[in-house]
TIBALO-828005 format. One record per residue (C-alpha): residue in one letter; x, y, z. Coordinates in Angstrom, 3 decimals, m for minus. Example, Ala and Ser with C-alpha at 12.3 -4.5 7.8 and 13.67 -1.06 7.14 Angstrom:
{A; {12.300; m4.500; 7.800}} {S; {13.670; m1.060; 7.140}} 
//
This chain:
{Q; {1.791; 10.580; m14.282}} {V; {m1.485; 9.494; m15.863}} {Q; {m4.684; 11.472; m15.487}} {L; {m7.984; 9.730; m16.089}} {V; {m11.399; 11.350; m16.228}} {E; {m14.627; 9.358; m16.261}} {S; {m17.931; 10.644; m17.593}} {G; {m21.290; 9.345; m18.720}} {G; {m22.824; 8.228; m15.457}} {G; {m26.362; 9.089; m14.455}} {L; {m29.775; 7.800; m13.517}} {V; {m31.386; 5.170; m15.714}} {Q; {m34.307; 2.793; m15.377}} {A; {m33.791; m0.937; m15.128}} {G; {m33.319; m2.406; m18.585}} {G; {m31.778; 0.778; m19.912}} {S; {m28.281; 1.520; m21.156}} {L; {m25.437; 3.887; m20.413}} {R; {m22.042; 4.432; m21.973}} {L; {m19.214; 5.486; m19.718}} {S; {m16.084; 7.178; m21.020}} {C; {m12.596; 7.266; m19.567}} {A; {m10.336; 9.859; m21.141}} {T; {m6.665; 10.475; m20.557}} {S; {m4.796; 13.649; m21.375}} {S; {m1.405; 12.256; m20.495}} {R; {1.423; 13.048; m22.890}} {S; {3.102; 9.734; m22.207}} {F; {1.029; 7.123; m23.932}} {S; {1.791; 3.441; m24.187}} {D; {m0.179; 0.222; m24.579}} {Y; {m1.058; m0.379; m20.936}} {P; {m4.288; m1.915; m19.681}} {V; {m7.149; 0.292; m18.575}} {G; {m9.570; m1.290; m16.157}} {W; {m13.109; m0.511; m15.090}} {F; {m14.128; m1.081; m11.496}} {R; {m17.223; m0.304; m9.483}} {Q; {m17.805; 0.310; m5.830}} {T; {m20.840; 0.504; m3.575}} {P; {m20.835; 2.001; m0.080}} {G; {m19.044; m0.209; 2.411}} {Q; {m17.713; m2.546; m0.256}} {G; {m14.366; m2.899; m1.989}} {R; {m13.777; m2.086; m5.616}} {E; {m15.155; m4.793; m7.885}} {F; {m13.469; m5.553; m11.183}} {V; {m15.712; m5.030; m14.211}} {S; {m13.551; m5.165; m17.327}} {A; {m10.174; m4.270; m18.779}} {I; {m8.773; m3.473; m22.189}} {N; {m5.445; m2.378; m23.536}} {W; {m5.266; 0.770; m25.633}} {N; {m4.785; m1.166; m28.858}} {G; {m8.020; m2.997; m28.135}} {N; {m6.644; m6.446; m28.850}} {N; {m6.727; m7.693; m25.279}} {I; {m10.059; m7.608; m23.444}} {Y; {m11.244; m9.218; m20.258}} {Y; {m14.553; m9.191; m18.386}} {A; {m15.704; m10.250; m14.986}} {D; {m17.604; m13.495; m15.496}} {S; {m20.788; m12.133; m13.935}} {L; {m20.964; m9.238; m16.411}} {K; {m20.200; m10.948; m19.696}} {G; {m22.886; m10.341; m22.267}} {R; {m24.267; m7.123; m20.829}} {F; {m21.164; m4.908; m20.742}} {T; {m18.840; m4.149; m23.637}} {V; {m15.511; m2.369; m23.341}} {S; {m13.761; m0.638; m26.234}} {S; {m10.915; 1.779; m26.823}} {D; {m10.261; 4.643; m29.210}} {N; {m6.563; 5.293; m29.454}} {A; {m6.965; 8.498; m31.424}} {K; {m9.243; 10.007; m28.796}} {K; {m7.303; 8.442; m25.912}} {T; {m10.618; 7.249; m24.534}} {V; {m11.867; 3.912; m23.254}} {Y; {m15.592; 3.210; m23.227}} {L; {m17.813; 0.920; m21.207}} {Q; {m21.159; 0.233; m22.846}} {M; {m23.613; m1.087; m20.269}} {N; {m26.853; m2.651; m21.449}} {S; {m29.799; m4.305; m19.697}} {L; {m28.888; m2.486; m16.534}} {K; {m30.137; m3.812; m13.212}} {P; {m30.586; m2.050; m9.864}} {E; {m27.638; m4.064; m8.549}} {D; {m25.413; m2.328; m11.108}} {T; {m25.828; 0.855; m9.091}} {A; {m22.354; 1.962; m8.005}} {V; {m19.603; 4.479; m8.533}} {Y; {m17.662; 3.391; m11.602}} {Y; {m13.937; 4.051; m11.846}} {C; {m11.387; 3.595; m14.564}} {A; {m7.765; 2.916; m13.716}} {A; {m4.426; 2.508; m15.465}} {D; {m2.154; m0.505; m15.048}} {L; {1.173; 1.094; m15.980}} {R; {3.228; m1.796; m14.705}} {G; {1.527; m4.042; m17.221}} {Y; {0.167; m6.834; m15.072}} {G; {m2.347; m7.497; m17.783}} {C; {m6.026; m7.224; m18.549}} {H; {m6.738; m10.601; m16.938}} {V; {m5.641; m9.362; m13.509}} {E; {m8.739; m8.283; m11.635}} {G; {m6.913; m5.855; m9.361}} {P; {m7.425; m3.370; m7.881}} {Y; {m3.987; m3.195; m6.317}} {E; {m2.198; m3.727; m9.634}} {Y; {m3.658; m0.480; m10.939}} {D; {m1.600; 2.645; m10.374}} {Y; {m3.760; 5.615; m11.327}} {W; {m7.461; 6.124; m10.850}} {G; {m10.078; 8.530; m12.084}} {Q; {m12.461; 10.320; m9.772}} {G; {m15.383; 8.009; m10.525}} {T; {m18.818; 8.511; m12.010}} {Q; {m22.077; 7.575; m10.322}} {V; {m24.415; 5.118; m12.026}} {T; {m27.852; 4.704; m10.491}} {V; {m30.328; 2.174; m11.850}} {S; {m33.888; 2.526; m10.628}} {S; {m36.292; m0.402; m10.456}} 
//
C-alpha cells in the first residue's frame, strides 16, 4: 500500500508560480515512477509529468515543457512540481500517483498508475 499526500495548491494570479508537493509515508519504498496529473470538471485526468524517485528519469507532457519542472527528494520521500508562468487554463485539481508496476515515466497513464493522492486545487486568476 502506498499513501500519497499532495499539498501546495492555492490561488495565484496569471504569470505567478506555485510549487506542489507529493509526500509518501509508505514503509515500502522502491524506485517506481511518480506521476502528476490534473483534472478539470467534466474532463479526464491529463498527464503533466512523471519522475522516478532517484530522479534520473523524467518525462513531461509536450504542452507543458518549459514551464513546469518536476523533482524528487529521496530523503524526504517527496516529489515536487514547480509551476511557473501559470495561465488560467492551468486551473485544475492536481494529483500525484504511484506507478508500482513500473510501466515507466514515459507512459502518460492514468490507468497504469495504482495509487493516487487526494488532489490539491490550483486556481489561476486572469
